[in-house]
N, C-alpha and C positions, 0 to 999 in steps of 0.2 A: 420334341414335346416341351411345352412350357412348364415351368415349375409351378405356377399358380394352378394350372389344370391338374397336375399330379397331386398337389396339396389338397385340392377340392375332392379328388377321388379318395384320398386317404381319410379325409373327414367323413365321407359317406361310409367308408369301410368301418370306421369306429361306431357309427350309428346302426349299421345293418351288418351284424357280425357273420351272417351266413354268406355274405358276398365275398368273392375272390377277385382280385385284380390280376390279370395276366399282362405282362410287359413284353413287347416285341421290339426287335431291332429293325432299322430301316432296310437292311439288306436281307432280312429273313422274316418278313411280316407274317407269315403263316405259321411260324414256329415259336412256341412260347419260350422266352429267354429267361424269365423269372416269374414267379408267382408270389403274390403278397396276400396274406390273410391276417385277420385280427382275432387272437385267441387270448382269453384270460388277461385282458388289458395290456397286451403287447402286440406289436406288429411282427409277423414272421415272414422273412424274405427267403424263398426257396429257389434254389437253382436246380431245375429238373435234369440238367445234364450230369451234374455230379451228385445230385440228391442231398446236397448240404443245405442247412437252414441256419439263418442268422436271426437273432431276436433284437428288437429295438423297442424302447419304452415310450418314445414320443415321435411325433411327426417330423420334427427338425432333424433328429438323428437318422431316421430312415431316409429322409430326403438327401441328406449329406452322403449317406452310403450309396444310394442309387446314383447320384451325380458322380461320385468317385468311381463307381463300378464301370461306368461306360466312358471310355476316352473319346477323343475326337474321331477316331476311325469307326467307332461303333455307336452311332447316334441312336438314341431311343426314339422309336417311331410312334408308338402308341400304347394305350392301355385300355 
């Protein structure tokens, strides 16, 4: 997935706060790998497997986290 596409989705998420973005991996496209929502002016990245959540205050920081989260063996497939 290209960074510009993900950045655009995050911009939409800021405008439409009831929206949720579900991220999937290329080898498990039907299984949500992470969920991103926007609450109280912060992005929340949720890992459904461990039920942990991380909070990011801006698009640049969450993009960096998402890019760092997936290594070369786990390519992000879509959102």
